[in-house]
N, C-alpha and C positions, 0 to 999 in steps of 0.2 A: 588464525589471524585475528589480532585484536583490532576491533573497529570501535570508534567513538559512536555513541547513539546518534549524533547528527550525521554521521557517514552511513549508518545503516538505513535510515529513512531518507530516501532520495526526494520524493515529492508525494503529495496526496493525489489520488486519481479521482477526479470529479466528473461524473457522468450522470445521466438520468437514472440509470440502473443502480449505480452506487448510491445516489441520493435516496432512492427507494429503500435500499438495504439499510442505510443509516437511520431512516425514519421508522421502519417497521421492526428491524432485527437488532438495532443498536450495534451495527457492524460497519467498520470503516475500512477503506481500501487505500493501500499505499503502494508505490513503487519502491522496492527495497534493493539493497546491494546484492549482486548475484551470489556472493559467497555467504551471506547471512542466513542463519538457520532460524527455526521458529522460536527457540528460546531467546536468541539475541533480539529478534524483532519484538517479542513481548516485553523484554526488559527495556528496550529503547522507548517504546510507547509509554510504559509506566513512568520512566524517568522524565521524559520530555513533556508529558501532558498531565502528570500526577493523577492517573486513573488506574484501575485494576483490570487486567486483561483476563478473560475467561478462556479464550480459545484463539488459535492462530492457524489459518490454512494458507499454504503458499502454492504457487504454480509458476512455471516458466511460460511467459507469453511470447509466442513466436512472432517475429516481425513479418509484416506484410510485404509482398512484392509490389513495387511502385514503378510507374512508367511515366516519363516525360518525353513526349515525341517518340523518337526511335530508341531512346536510351532507357534501359531498365536497371533497376537496382532493388535493394532489399533494406527495409528498416531493421534496426538492431533488435535482437531479442532482449527481453528484460524480465525481471522477477517481480511478481505481484503478490501481495500479502493481504488477506482478509482478516481483520482483527475484530473479534467480538468482545465487547466490554461488559463489565458487571452491570446488573440492573441499576439504573439511576445515574450511572456515570456517563458523561458526555465530553466531547472535545469541542471547546468553544471556537476553535480555529475554523470549523465548518459552518457555524451558525450564520455568518455574514455572507455566505456564498449562495 
């Protein structure tokens, strides 16, 4: 399946833990398309942000069970990618956050 780089990276995931990874390990976390593999994720980050990727780790994040009153439901599963950049490279998108 051919995906455009903007379709592969769905959104950045910004949490306290991910900010700590960004500051200490130069590692960024994105929600990515379910069918995207590590090679596609690395190429998408390199094309969109003009940086060099050293390593990509992916996982499927399972959705939580949620309840509102007597009704229960489940959030959708999504794929998460941890992208480690070359020493000295940064993504400016995250600096203002």
